FIKE-900413 format. One record per residue (C-alpha): residue in three letters; x, y, z. Coordinates in steps of 0.02 Angstrom, whole numbers. Layout:
// residues N
ala, X, Y, Z
...
// end
This chain:
// residues 692
met, 2061, -557, -2366
thr, 1896, -541, -2271
leu, 1830, -637, -2121
ala, 1646, -683, -2128
ser, 1633, -717, -1942
asp, 1734, -711, -1781
leu, 1887, -824, -1781
tyr, 1932, -930, -1629
val, 2082, -1046, -1647
thr, 2137, -1169, -1512
glu, 2298, -1226, -1598
gly, 2408, -1133, -1721
asn, 2396, -957, -1792
gly, 2240, -861, -1833
leu, 2232, -753, -1990
thr, 2388, -788, -2095
tyr, 2457, -691, -2244
thr, 2579, -780, -2357
gly, 2641, -779, -2537
ser, 2725, -651, -2649
thr, 2568, -576, -2729
pro, 2548, -399, -2660
phe, 2402, -372, -2542
val, 2287, -222, -2560
ala, 2213, -133, -2408
gln, 2151, -259, -2280
tyr, 1992, -223, -2179
ile, 1971, -339, -2031
arg, 1802, -319, -1946
lys, 1784, -482, -1849
asn, 1862, -534, -1684
ile, 2014, -647, -1690
thr, 2067, -749, -1537
val, 2202, -882, -1529
val, 2247, -982, -1374
gly, 2391, -1094, -1432
glu, 2565, -1076, -1359
asn, 2663, -942, -1455
ala, 2522, -927, -1582
tyr, 2492, -766, -1680
ala, 2317, -694, -1701
ile, 2377, -610, -1863
tyr, 2536, -667, -1951
ala, 2617, -602, -2111
asp, 2765, -709, -2163
gly, 2927, -647, -2240
asn, 2865, -663, -2420
thr, 2715, -547, -2400
phe, 2705, -373, -2473
phe, 2568, -246, -2431
asn, 2523, -100, -2542
asn, 2415, -24, -2405
asn, 2366, -36, -2222
ile, 2305, -181, -2119
asn, 2150, -98, -2044
leu, 2068, -161, -1884
glu, 1894, -84, -1882
lys, 1728, -76, -1789
gly, 1799, -102, -1615
ile, 1859, -280, -1642
asn, 1974, -380, -1528
val, 2133, -461, -1594
ile, 2199, -569, -1453
ser, 2333, -700, -1427
glu, 2314, -772, -1253
asn, 2483, -859, -1253
gly, 2583, -770, -1386
thr, 2600, -612, -1491
ala, 2440, -537, -1561
ile, 2512, -468, -1725
lys, 2676, -530, -1802
ile, 2740, -448, -1962
asp, 2891, -522, -2053
gly, 2851, -455, -2226
ser, 2861, -286, -2314
phe, 2755, -131, -2338
lys, 2757, -11, -2484
gln, 2873, 134, -2445
pro, 2819, 306, -2508
ala, 2929, 458, -2484
val, 2860, 475, -2306
pro, 2823, 304, -2231
asn, 2638, 299, -2189
ile, 2588, 118, -2222
gly, 2569, -14, -2088
ile, 2440, -59, -1956
ser, 2289, 52, -1918
ile, 2194, 11, -1758
lys, 2027, 100, -1778
asp, 1861, 131, -1691
gly, 1918, 79, -1517
ser, 1984, -91, -1572
thr, 2098, -190, -1457
val, 2261, -281, -1490
lys, 2317, -392, -1346
gly, 2458, -516, -1325
lys, 2529, -615, -1180
glu, 2690, -512, -1183
asn, 2699, -425, -1351
ala, 2550, -348, -1436
ile, 2638, -307, -1601
asp, 2806, -376, -1659
phe, 2881, -317, -1824
ser, 3062, -343, -1772
glu, 3092, -453, -1926
ala, 2994, -347, -2050
lys, 3090, -296, -2206
thr, 3030, -115, -2207
ala, 2978, 24, -2091
leu, 2801, 26, -2021
arg, 2681, 158, -1960
ile, 2557, 108, -1826
asp, 2403, 215, -1791
val, 2307, 180, -1631
asn, 2130, 236, -1598
gly, 2100, 98, -1473
asn, 2191, -9, -1346
val, 2360, -95, -1350
tyr, 2394, -225, -1215
gly, 2574, -281, -1225
asn, 2738, -221, -1298
ile, 2771, -151, -1471
ile, 2935, -220, -1541
gly, 3004, -137, -1697
asn, 3147, -172, -1816
gly, 3242, -10, -1785
leu, 3228, 53, -1964
glu, 3217, 236, -2005
gly, 3037, 290, -2028
asn, 2957, 180, -1895
lys, 2821, 277, -1805
val, 2678, 252, -1682
asn, 2534, 377, -1683
phe, 2434, 355, -1523
ala, 2256, 420, -1508
tyr, 2247, 450, -1695
gln, 2121, 412, -1832
ser, 2114, 554, -1958
gly, 2138, 670, -1809
ala, 2140, 668, -1619
gln, 2055, 517, -1540
gln, 2077, 400, -1390
gly, 2214, 276, -1352
leu, 2278, 162, -1216
phe, 2447, 79, -1192
asp, 2466, -58, -1062
gly, 2638, -130, -1091
tyr, 2819, -118, -1035
val, 2913, -78, -1195
ile, 2905, 11, -1361
ser, 3071, -26, -1446
gly, 3145, -9, -1618
val, 3031, 139, -1656
glu, 3101, 307, -1707
lys, 2953, 419, -1667
ile, 2807, 406, -1547
glu, 2670, 538, -1551
asn, 2512, 568, -1452
trp, 2376, 660, -1548
gly, 2230, 652, -1427
asn, 2197, 571, -1259
leu, 2323, 433, -1221
ser, 2309, 333, -1060
ile, 2464, 241, -998
ile, 2445, 107, -865
ala, 2588, 128, -740
lys, 2678, -36, -707
asp, 2781, -121, -571
lys, 2938, -60, -659
thr, 2981, 83, -775
ile, 2901, 83, -947
phe, 3032, 106, -1084
trp, 3004, 193, -1251
ser, 3143, 207, -1379
gly, 3154, 356, -1495
asp, 3076, 528, -1472
phe, 2906, 571, -1398
asn, 2797, 715, -1457
asn, 2641, 764, -1360
lys, 2547, 858, -1497
lys, 2450, 1020, -1479
asn, 2310, 1003, -1347
ala, 2350, 818, -1325
ile, 2329, 735, -1154
leu, 2447, 605, -1082
asn, 2357, 521, -938
phe, 2455, 410, -817
lys, 2345, 282, -729
ile, 2428, 243, -564
gly, 2362, 93, -469
asn, 2417, -29, -336
ser, 2549, -115, -443
ala, 2638, 46, -495
asn, 2817, 67, -434
leu, 2829, 248, -378
asn, 3013, 236, -330
thr, 3070, 245, -512
pro, 3010, 347, -662
leu, 2843, 288, -729
leu, 2899, 315, -909
leu, 3078, 321, -975
ile, 3096, 397, -1149
glu, 3264, 362, -1230
gly, 3255, 511, -1347
lys, 3189, 686, -1320
thr, 3015, 739, -1264
val, 2916, 886, -1331
phe, 2758, 959, -1254
asn, 2667, 1065, -1382
thr, 2548, 1210, -1348
gly, 2402, 1160, -1237
ser, 2464, 983, -1209
lys, 2456, 906, -1036
ala, 2518, 762, -933
leu, 2380, 703, -816
phe, 2401, 602, -658
ser, 2253, 490, -615
tyr, 2256, 382, -460
val, 2154, 221, -467
gly, 2239, 126, -325
ser, 2153, 66, -168
asn, 2230, 184, -38
ile, 2267, 369, -58
asn, 2408, 355, 70
asp, 2514, 275, -65
ile, 2533, 439, -161
val, 2502, 583, -41
asn, 2654, 695, -19
lys, 2767, 581, -120
asp, 2880, 640, -262
ile, 2823, 545, -417
ile, 2928, 549, -576
leu, 2802, 542, -717
ile, 2927, 553, -860
gln, 3115, 541, -876
ser, 3173, 590, -1050
asn, 3357, 554, -1079
gly, 3359, 674, -1226
gly, 3283, 813, -1120
met, 3115, 901, -1124
ser, 3056, 1053, -1219
gly, 2898, 1145, -1260
thr, 2773, 1254, -1169
val, 2810, 1189, -995
glu, 2821, 1326, -866
val, 2921, 1280, -713
gly, 2883, 1364, -548
gln, 2831, 1342, -368
gly, 2656, 1272, -358
gly, 2631, 1227, -539
val, 2691, 1157, -702
asn, 2569, 1189, -842
ala, 2597, 1017, -914
val, 2537, 930, -756
ser, 2362, 928, -683
asp, 2238, 806, -607
leu, 2056, 774, -647
ser, 2002, 743, -468
pro, 1944, 893, -366
leu, 1992, 798, -208
leu, 2178, 804, -247
lys, 2284, 958, -266
gln, 2454, 983, -341
ile, 2569, 1035, -200
asp, 2719, 1056, -315
ser, 2786, 999, -482
trp, 2946, 1035, -572
ile, 3072, 989, -704
thr, 3230, 921, -628
thr, 3399, 875, -700
thr, 3481, 706, -687
asp, 3602, 734, -830
pro, 3623, 920, -874
val, 3537, 940, -1041
val, 3461, 1103, -1102
asn, 3320, 1095, -1230
gly, 3216, 1242, -1285
gly, 3272, 1348, -1140
ile, 3219, 1221, -1008
gln, 3349, 1130, -907
gly, 3306, 955, -851
asn, 3244, 786, -905
gln, 3124, 729, -767
leu, 2946, 786, -743
val, 2907, 766, -558
val, 2743, 793, -467
arg, 2690, 793, -285
tyr, 2508, 783, -232
gly, 2410, 809, -72
val, 2229, 800, -21
asn, 2120, 949, -64
tyr, 2016, 964, 94
glu, 1915, 1104, 15
gly, 1868, 1000, -137
gly, 1705, 924, -76
asp, 1591, 1061, -143
asn, 1679, 1058, -311
phe, 1656, 869, -319
val, 1469, 888, -289
asn, 1454, 1031, -414
ile, 1538, 926, -548
ala, 1416, 785, -511
lys, 1273, 909, -529
gln, 1337, 957, -701
gly, 1324, 772, -745
gly, 1136, 774, -712
ile, 1131, 697, -538
ser, 971, 722, -436
glu, 963, 829, -280
gln, 940, 676, -167
arg, 1096, 593, -234
leu, 1193, 757, -225
gln, 1152, 769, -40
ala, 1211, 590, -17
ala, 1371, 627, -113
ser, 1403, 781, -7
tyr, 1388, 677, 151
ile, 1503, 538, 87
val, 1637, 654, 15
asn, 1643, 771, 164
tyr, 1649, 625, 285
ala, 1794, 550, 187
leu, 1891, 713, 188
ser, 1858, 747, 372
glu, 1901, 571, 427
tyr, 2060, 568, 324
asn, 2112, 737, 391
lys, 2090, 674, 569
thr, 2160, 498, 556
gln, 2247, 459, 390
ser, 2181, 284, 426
val, 2183, 142, 301
arg, 1993, 142, 288
ser, 1979, 328, 258
gly, 2123, 319, 134
glu, 2033, 182, 37
leu, 1872, 282, 31
leu, 1962, 438, -26
ala, 2054, 338, -160
leu, 1887, 274, -224
leu, 1820, 451, -236
thr, 1975, 520, -323
ser, 1965, 382, -454
ala, 1806, 466, -516
gly, 1914, 598, -598
asn, 1969, 476, -733
ser, 1897, 520, -903
asn, 1819, 397, -1027
thr, 1899, 238, -961
gly, 1823, 71, -921
asp, 1860, -50, -781
asp, 2027, -101, -856
gly, 2073, 72, -916
ala, 2009, 38, -1091
asn, 1907, 161, -1189
ser, 1725, 156, -1140
ser, 1568, 242, -1200
val, 1491, 233, -1026
val, 1593, 375, -953
asp, 1645, 506, -1078
asn, 1715, 650, -977
gly, 1770, 705, -805
ser, 1602, 770, -748
asn, 1516, 613, -809
gly, 1645, 506, -720
ile, 1605, 590, -554
ala, 1418, 590, -589
arg, 1418, 404, -629
leu, 1516, 365, -472
val, 1388, 460, -369
glu, 1254, 348, -446
gln, 1355, 197, -393
leu, 1387, 262, -217
thr, 1203, 288, -178
pro, 1069, 153, -161
asn, 969, 108, -315
ala, 801, 127, -226
glu, 720, 30, -367
gly, 634, -86, -242
ser, 653, -241, -350
glu, 673, -361, -203
val, 517, -289, -119
arg, 412, -308, -275
ala, 479, -482, -312
ala, 421, -538, -140
leu, 252, -452, -161
arg, 228, -542, -326
val, 251, -709, -237
val, 95, -667, -136
asp, 1, -609, -291
lys, 33, -775, -378
met, -18, -876, -226
arg, -178, -773, -216
asp, -209, -807, -400
gln, -187, -993, -370
ala, -301, -987, -217
asn, -434, -904, -326
asn, -405, -1039, -458
arg, -434, -1172, -327
ser, -590, -1083, -265
phe, -654, -1075, -444
tyr, -623, -1262, -466
leu, -703, -1311, -300
arg, -857, -1203, -330
asn, -885, -1288, -496
gln, -870, -1466, -431
glu, -1032, -1562, -442
thr, -1024, -1621, -261
ala, -916, -1604, -109
thr, -758, -1709, -116
pro, -625, -1769, 5
trp, -462, -1675, 21
asn, -376, -1617, -138
phe, -188, -1609, -147
trp, -110, -1496, -279
ala, 58, -1431, -338
gln, 102, -1287, -455
thr, 263, -1234, -541
leu, 294, -1058, -604
tyr, 415, -966, -717
thr, 416, -775, -722
his, 505, -645, -827
gly, 480, -461, -790
arg, 556, -295, -845
gln, 551, -125, -763
gly, 604, 21, -872
asn, 716, 164, -815
glu, 617, 309, -745
ala, 702, 477, -714
asp, 825, 446, -571
ile, 773, 264, -544
phe, 860, 121, -631
gly, 755, -14, -709
tyr, 787, -200, -694
gln, 750, -373, -761
thr, 683, -514, -653
asn, 685, -701, -686
ala, 599, -810, -558
tyr, 560, -993, -531
gly, 438, -1052, -399
ile, 330, -1191, -333
asn, 168, -1189, -234
ile, 91, -1340, -148
gly, -70, -1354, -51
met, -222, -1451, 3
asp, -406, -1400, 7
arg, -581, -1467, 8
arg, -763, -1417, -14
phe, -884, -1429, 133
arg, -1075, -1447, 131
asp, -1086, -1388, -50
glu, -1069, -1207, 6
ala, -897, -1181, 84
leu, -715, -1216, 51
phe, -551, -1210, 147
gly, -370, -1236, 99
val, -190, -1205, 147
ala, -41, -1174, 34
phe, 147, -1156, 47
gly, 259, -1076, -82
tyr, 441, -1047, -126
gln, 513, -935, -261
asn, 690, -888, -312
ser, 705, -720, -401
his, 863, -661, -486
ile, 866, -476, -526
asn, 986, -382, -641
ile, 978, -195, -613
asn, 1014, -80, -760
gly, 1166, 33, -763
tyr, 1312, -43, -670
gly, 1286, -231, -660
asn, 1208, -229, -487
thr, 1111, -386, -440
lys, 991, -450, -308
asp, 934, -625, -265
val, 776, -658, -167
asn, 724, -823, -90
ser, 543, -810, -35
tyr, 448, -928, 81
glu, 261, -901, 96
ala, 115, -981, 189
met, -68, -948, 151
ala, -239, -1004, 212
tyr, -390, -976, 101
thr, -576, -1000, 120
gly, -740, -958, 35
trp, -928, -966, 37
phe, -1037, -985, -116
asn, -1205, -1034, -188
asp, -1267, -1050, -366
arg, -1258, -862, -395
tyr, -1141, -777, -273
phe, -969, -812, -199
ile, -854, -735, -69
asn, -670, -779, -53
gly, -538, -731, 72
asn, -358, -774, 112
ile, -222, -726, 234
asn, -34, -746, 211
met, 131, -732, 300
gly, 302, -737, 220
tyr, 488, -727, 248
asn, 619, -673, 120
lys, 807, -695, 117
asn, 889, -561, 10
ser, 1065, -544, -60
ser, 1125, -389, -150
thr, 1284, -340, -241
arg, 1326, -161, -293
asn, 1474, -120, -404
ile, 1562, 41, -353
gly, 1709, 117, -444
ser, 1751, -17, -571
leu, 1708, 97, -718
asn, 1840, 219, -657
gly, 1973, 84, -646
tyr, 1977, 87, -455
gln, 2086, -57, -398
gly, 2019, -78, -222
asn, 1867, -181, -177
thr, 1730, -127, -297
arg, 1590, -238, -229
ala, 1473, -193, -86
glu, 1379, -350, -34
ala, 1243, -381, 93
asp, 1127, -517, 155
tyr, 967, -462, 239
asn, 791, -520, 279
ser, 616, -454, 251
leu, 445, -502, 319
gln, 270, -483, 250
met, 91, -523, 294
gly, -78, -476, 226
tyr, -249, -528, 168
gln, -367, -525, 20
ala, -557, -518, 14
ser, -658, -539, -145
ala, -839, -559, -196
gly, -924, -597, -360
ile, -1078, -654, -451
thr, -1104, -784, -587
phe, -1207, -755, -744
asp, -1247, -902, -857
leu, -1262, -836, -1034
asp, -1278, -1009, -1112
ile, -1127, -1000, -1228
val, -1019, -927, -1091
lys, -1025, -899, -904
leu, -973, -729, -838
gln, -910, -694, -663
pro, -879, -509, -622
arg, -795, -482, -456
val, -716, -352, -342
glu, -561, -375, -233
tyr, -474, -286, -92
asn, -290, -327, -60
tyr, -186, -272, 88
gln, -3, -315, 118
trp, 117, -256, 253
phe, 302, -271, 215
arg, 459, -237, 318
val, 640, -238, 259
glu, 759, -266, 405
asp, 910, -154, 429
tyr, 1074, -218, 360
ala, 1256, -172, 330
glu, 1354, -201, 171
ser, 1534, -262, 169
gly, 1678, -255, 46
ser, 1688, -84, -35
pro, 1754, 62, 69
ala, 1590, 147, 22
ser, 1484, 7, 96
leu, 1322, 71, 172
glu, 1223, 36, 329
val, 1038, 40, 279
asp, 899, 71, 405
arg, 744, -35, 430
gln, 595, 16, 323
ser, 411, -35, 325
tyr, 278, -18, 190
ser, 93, -51, 169
val, 11, -87, 2
lys, -176, -68, -28
his, -267, -106, -190
leu, -450, -107, -241
gly, -483, -211, -395
ala, -624, -253, -513
gly, -640, -366, -664
phe, -718, -523, -732
thr, -688, -702, -784
ala, -770, -778, -937
phe, -772, -968, -949
asn, -864, -1123, -1005
thr, -850, -1309, -976
tyr, -849, -1440, -1113
asp, -875, -1626, -1091
leu, -744, -1726, -1183
ala, -719, -1912, -1201
phe, -580, -1914, -1072
gly, -646, -1781, -953
lys, -704, -1602, -935
phe, -612, -1455, -1013
thr, -635, -1277, -945
pro, -548, -1132, -1033
ser, -562, -957, -959
leu, -509, -777, -985
ser, -487, -657, -839
leu, -461, -469, -845
met, -429, -368, -685
gly, -383, -189, -645
tyr, -323, -126, -476
arg, -319, 49, -404
asp, -177, 95, -286
leu, -257, 163, -127
asn, -93, 209, -44
asp, 11, 293, -179
ser, 104, 399, -51
glu, 205, 244, -4
val, 368, 249, -103
ile, 525, 145, -99
thr, 637, 227, 31
glu, 817, 190, 78
thr, 894, 286, 223
ala, 1078, 248, 244
gly, 1249, 303, 300
leu, 1426, 240, 280
val, 1467, 81, 376
met, 1629, 161, 436
asp, 1534, 311, 505
gln, 1495, 245, 679
gly, 1535, 397, 785
lys, 1417, 503, 887
gly, 1291, 590, 776
lys, 1329, 478, 627
gly, 1265, 544, 463
arg, 1117, 485, 361
phe, 1042, 522, 191
thr, 881, 463, 107
ile, 850, 406, -71
thr, 671, 380, -129
gly, 607, 286, -280
asp, 444, 243, -364
ser, 277, 212, -281
ile, 278, 39, -208
gly, 101, -1, -264
asn, 47, 85, -426
asp, -109, 47, -525
ile, -110, -128, -600
phe, -185, -217, -750
glu, -182, -407, -766
ala, -244, -526, -899
ala, -243, -716, -886
leu, -282, -860, -1003
lys, -316, -1019, -906
ser, -371, -1195, -941
ser, -420, -1341, -832
leu, -439, -1523, -882
thr, -528, -1638, -759
leu, -487, -1819, -799
lys, -592, -1968, -749
asn, -461, -2035, -630
asn, -484, -1887, -511
ile, -333, -1794, -581
ile, -349, -1612, -633
leu, -221, -1527, -745
asp, -214, -1337, -750
gly, -115, -1211, -848
asn, -110, -1022, -850
leu, -25, -885, -950
asn, -30, -715, -864
tyr, 17, -539, -915
tyr, 43, -412, -776
lys, 75, -225, -794
arg, 112, -102, -656
asp, 164, 71, -716
gly, 331, 42, -805
tyr, 343, -140, -752
asn, 287, -277, -872
glu, 285, -461, -826
gly, 233, -625, -901
tyr, 223, -789, -809
ile, 173, -967, -845
gly, 99, -1086, -718
leu, 69, -1273, -728
ser, -20, -1369, -591
val, -87, -1540, -553
ser, -210, -1592, -418
lys, -295, -1751, -360
tyr, -427, -1788, -232
phe, -433, -1943, -125
// end
């Protein structure tokens, strides 16, 4: 049975197997979601018989929002060694409201292989031969278990890297547990974990094979919750055996990925005297403290992940402040910041603990957190505001072009323009790219005087929404701009000029720590303002070539811009960012080619403009100097992150058309392409004007 597309069912079960005809191997490669009460995403009734596995492939999701994801009541072929059942492959996910997989009424034993994520319980039928292979797909892989119970299963094995989400009560596994050679059992301990009872209770015996480990990863919001507390990772009622060395200061089976925590002690203890493999005890206990010497190691690991020197200096400041402040105060705020930093030790897990390709090892986890801790310095809000001015200047030049080509002076013209913009900035070295979508409106009034001069005023508003690459950071910019423009001209020459002043309201959101599963506040948010003012001067000449008119021109643009200082809130790593000012200078040259055609209903003027601009102040770069909001003491620390040049050389092309109707209404449209270094933008403008 094959699904051609994703399956979404609002009432009843999803994919259903029924009938007595044996099923061959099943390959499910489309998502299945059911939302009905007690509905199954996959259901095999009691009459079904499978000759081979049910395979979930290509990272699909099998989800029952209000019931059990997979319910098996039928039978599987039973070879000498049971190895037929459900195979969760390629990082696929099985998720139920309470139970993920229920084969309690199946007629035969099942084997379940998991290279993916299981959210919910696994309920077996208690038959001999039942087995769960975690982190397995033809060898060691990744796995995640986020449930309370695995019952009715004889054997549970971990072949690779298995993450277990600690719960508000002890997780129970029936049967025996075998942590295979070099396998890693990683306990994710967050805010909801109950540390007063064992995290995992195994009814049978537990075996740690050569090179296997049990990792402890803290993703909660405050480090005070775990420091110097005895935490029972595993209680195995059948006892523990394997290559676990017990001694003061270390148990080989237990370690932590964060360099900011250190294992004070760990040991095997006895609740019921059971001796297995020469080791007495059935509880694996660990106690952790803060490693106050771990700051340099944290930074070195980030360096191995490819982090730039600027960001490493910022990371050194943040980490060492966190350690120093926690050592002095053990305050809630310093505990939250330290917890955020220790969460970076988690390997290859996403924001819910699921397998993720974004962070694939410990060093990358720390490196990626450092990128999140430090400002983006991509300057998207600055450039969005500068582009508002560019577009108003373009419209002012359009109006000058129209007024110069009127046959006679007219009374006041009133005009309005709407704009839509889409732009993309690519990633460059240490600077994240972004995408911008903007909507705006400009309105104004102008007139021509004495057949040789013009004057006008304009007001504009634009909303820009910016998505920054990498970690889902966003910015929103609301820009308000005022401009006055003027010009002088005769039949051959023209001179234009304009001045502007603007105000911008900015909102930013940075995501910090969510990729590591950190359960504290992962959003640093800020509202702040910026101001700008500047001018443009241009001059040109008109050549009438009969079939086309050509207007070459030169321009000089100057813009001053200031971003006010601001403080983020939310995340314990929120930053206080200092005020920064910039100046942008461009010298441009280009031409406009146009002609006017008399039509029955008016005059039609199409045109093509090409302009290039040279950045005269390329030493001006996006700069963000910041420190932690909580660092308010004497001599508070600061670090600086710099980005791309704020100006850059520019190329712009525009196709425009103007239609002058006989009722004194003028309709204009423009399609512009704008390129600045790695930034590419297209925008469409539509305007209407009328003189009275």
